[in-house]
C-alpha positions as CSV (number, residue, x, y, z in Angstrom):
1,M,138.4,123.1,77.8
2,R,135.4,123.2,80.2
3,F,133.1,123.7,77.1
4,I,134.6,120.7,75.3
5,W,134.1,118.6,78.4
6,I,130.4,119.7,78.7
7,V,129.8,118.9,75.0
8,A,131.5,115.5,75.5
9,C,129.2,114.7,78.5
10,L,126.1,115.7,76.6
11,T,127.1,113.7,73.6
12,T,127.6,110.6,75.8
13,I,124.3,111.1,77.6
14,L,122.4,111.5,74.2
15,L,124.1,108.4,72.7
16,G,123.4,106.4,75.9
17,G,119.8,107.4,75.7
18,Q,119.5,106.4,72.1
19,V,121.1,103.0,72.9
20,I,118.6,102.4,75.7
21,A,115.7,103.4,73.5
22,T,116.9,101.1,70.7
23,D,117.4,98.2,73.1
24,R,113.8,98.7,74.6
25,E,112.3,98.9,71.1
26,Q,114.1,95.5,70.1
27,K,112.8,93.9,73.3
28,A,109.3,95.2,72.6
29,E,109.4,94.0,69.1
30,A,110.6,90.5,70.2
31,A,107.8,90.3,72.8
32,V,105.1,91.3,70.3
33,D,106.3,88.7,67.8
34,K,106.4,85.9,70.4
35,A,103.0,86.9,71.8
36,E,101.4,86.6,68.3
37,I,102.6,83.1,67.9
38,L,101.6,82.1,71.5
39,E,98.3,83.6,71.0
40,Q,97.7,81.7,67.9
41,K,98.6,78.4,69.7
42,A,96.3,79.3,72.6
43,A,93.5,80.0,70.2
44,T,93.8,76.5,68.6
45,K,93.4,74.8,72.1
46,G,94.6,71.3,72.7
47,N,98.1,72.3,73.8
48,E,98.2,73.7,77.4
49,A,102.0,73.1,77.9
50,P,104.1,76.1,78.9
51,A,106.0,77.8,76.1
52,P,109.6,76.4,75.7
53,P,112.3,78.8,77.0
54,T,113.3,79.8,73.5
55,K,109.7,80.7,72.6
56,A,108.6,82.2,75.9
57,I,108.3,86.0,76.4
58,T,110.9,87.2,79.0
59,K,110.1,89.7,81.7
60,P,112.3,92.5,80.2
61,E,110.7,91.9,76.8
62,A,107.1,92.2,78.2
63,Q,108.0,95.3,80.3
64,A,109.4,97.0,77.2
65,V,105.9,96.8,75.5
66,D,103.9,100.0,75.8
67,P,106.1,101.6,78.4
68,A,104.0,104.7,78.8
69,G,100.7,102.8,78.9
70,E,99.2,104.8,76.1
71,A,99.8,102.8,72.9
72,P,96.9,101.7,70.7
73,L,95.4,98.3,71.7
74,D,96.7,96.3,68.7
75,D,99.0,93.6,70.2
76,A,98.3,90.7,72.5
77,I,100.4,91.9,75.4
78,T,98.9,95.4,75.4
79,C,95.4,94.3,75.1
80,L,95.6,91.7,77.8
81,A,97.7,93.8,80.2
82,R,95.4,96.9,79.8
83,S,92.3,94.7,80.4
84,I,93.9,93.2,83.6
85,Y,94.9,96.7,84.7
86,W,91.5,98.3,84.2
87,E,89.4,95.5,85.5
88,A,91.5,94.7,88.6
89,K,94.3,97.3,89.3
90,G,95.0,97.9,93.0
91,E,93.5,94.5,93.9
92,A,95.2,91.4,95.1
93,S,97.2,89.4,92.4
94,S,94.6,86.7,92.5
95,N,92.0,89.1,91.1
96,M,94.3,90.3,88.4
97,E,95.3,86.8,87.4
98,A,91.8,85.6,87.3
99,V,90.9,88.4,84.8
100,A,93.8,87.1,82.6
101,N,92.4,83.5,83.0
102,V,89.0,84.5,81.6
103,A,90.5,86.3,78.6
104,M,92.7,83.3,77.8
105,N,89.8,80.9,78.3
106,R,87.8,82.9,75.8
107,L,90.6,83.0,73.3
108,G,89.5,80.7,70.3
109,H,86.6,79.3,72.3
110,E,83.4,78.8,70.2
111,G,81.6,82.1,70.3
112,F,84.6,84.2,71.0
113,P,87.3,85.7,68.8
114,D,90.7,84.3,68.0
115,T,92.8,87.2,69.2
116,L,93.1,88.9,72.6
117,C,92.4,92.3,71.2
118,E,89.2,91.1,69.6
119,V,88.3,89.3,72.9
120,V,88.7,92.4,74.9
121,K,86.9,94.7,72.4
122,Q,84.0,92.1,71.6
123,G,80.6,93.7,71.8
124,S,81.7,97.2,71.3
125,E,80.0,97.5,68.0
126,Q,76.6,97.0,69.9
127,G,77.6,99.1,72.8
128,T,77.6,96.0,75.1
129,C,81.3,95.3,75.7
130,Q,82.3,92.0,77.4
131,F,84.9,93.9,79.3
132,S,83.2,97.1,80.6
133,W,86.2,99.3,80.7
134,W,86.5,99.2,77.0
135,C,83.1,100.9,76.5
136,D,82.9,103.2,79.5
137,G,83.8,106.3,77.5
138,R,86.8,107.1,79.7
139,S,90.5,107.4,78.7
140,D,92.3,104.0,78.5
141,Q,95.7,105.5,79.2
142,V,97.4,104.0,82.3
143,K,97.7,106.1,85.4
144,E,99.7,103.9,87.9
145,D,102.9,102.6,86.3
146,D,103.6,100.0,89.1
147,Q,100.2,98.5,88.7
148,Y,100.6,98.3,84.9
149,A,104.0,96.6,85.3
150,I,102.3,94.0,87.4
151,A,99.6,93.6,84.8
152,K,102.1,93.2,82.0
153,E,104.0,90.5,84.0
154,I,100.7,88.6,84.6
155,A,99.9,88.9,80.8
156,R,103.4,87.6,80.1
157,K,102.9,84.5,82.2
158,A,99.4,83.9,80.8
159,L,100.7,84.0,77.2
160,N,103.6,81.7,78.1
161,R,101.0,79.3,79.7
162,Q,102.8,79.8,83.1
163,L,99.7,80.9,84.9
164,T,97.4,78.7,86.9
165,D,93.7,79.0,86.0
166,R,92.2,80.3,89.2
167,T,88.7,80.3,87.6
168,N,88.4,76.6,86.6
169,G,87.6,77.4,83.0
170,A,85.4,80.4,83.5
171,L,84.3,82.4,80.5
172,Y,82.4,85.0,82.5
173,F,82.8,87.1,85.6
174,H,81.3,90.0,87.5
175,G,82.1,92.0,90.6
176,K,80.7,90.9,93.9
177,N,79.0,94.3,94.2
178,V,76.5,93.5,91.4
179,T,74.1,90.7,90.6
180,P,73.5,90.6,86.9
181,D,70.6,88.5,85.5
182,W,72.8,86.5,83.2
183,A,74.6,84.9,86.1
184,K,71.6,82.7,86.8
185,E,72.1,80.9,83.5
186,Y,75.6,79.8,84.3
187,I,77.5,77.5,86.6
188,K,79.7,79.3,89.2
189,T,83.2,78.0,89.0
190,A,85.3,80.0,91.4
191,E,85.5,83.4,93.3
192,T,88.3,85.7,94.3
193,G,88.2,88.6,96.8
194,K,86.5,90.8,94.2
195,F,84.9,88.6,91.5
196,L,82.6,85.6,90.8
197,F,83.3,83.4,87.9
198,Y,81.1,81.3,85.7
199,K,80.8,79.0,82.7
200,P,77.8,77.7,80.7
201,S,76.5,74.3,81.7
202,D,76.7,73.0,78.1
203,G,80.1,74.7,77.5
204,K,78.7,76.9,74.7
205,A,79.2,80.7,74.8
206,R,76.1,83.0,74.6
């Protein structure tokens, strides 16, 4: 009788785990599908209105994407969230949000790609990545789950057009601990605790 009870408990646990996994996969798939549409709209510009509730990515959906922080960078949420994470993890939310702003501002802008994954990886062919973490030769796997959860939430809001642009339209940024030569060519638009932000005076990307 005890054996039967143990088997029943194990079966319930296994079935419960399968249900949870299936639910997470469905949420992740919904998030990725919504993000692709929102990304396309953002790349066409001209429509800055927040996504309607039926089209917006929900928090549970976004958090279901890339739960272990080790998936390939091939969808908008993962690419944006991983960039936010590696550029500003452990920093104030203003820094993390501003990184998201720059990526979204670049999306579809003349001189930049039309998808977030391409925006994040731009320049890697020449070894001069726009986002340095992508070319630093280190593992891109997430190490702090709580920080990655914050990054995915910021990515969700950015794609939903629910995030205020802290950078005033910036297309470039750098840490305050460096002074790159290219910064002299641009107009400074904003700063956060960690970063300085810029855009070209003529609006054209270089």
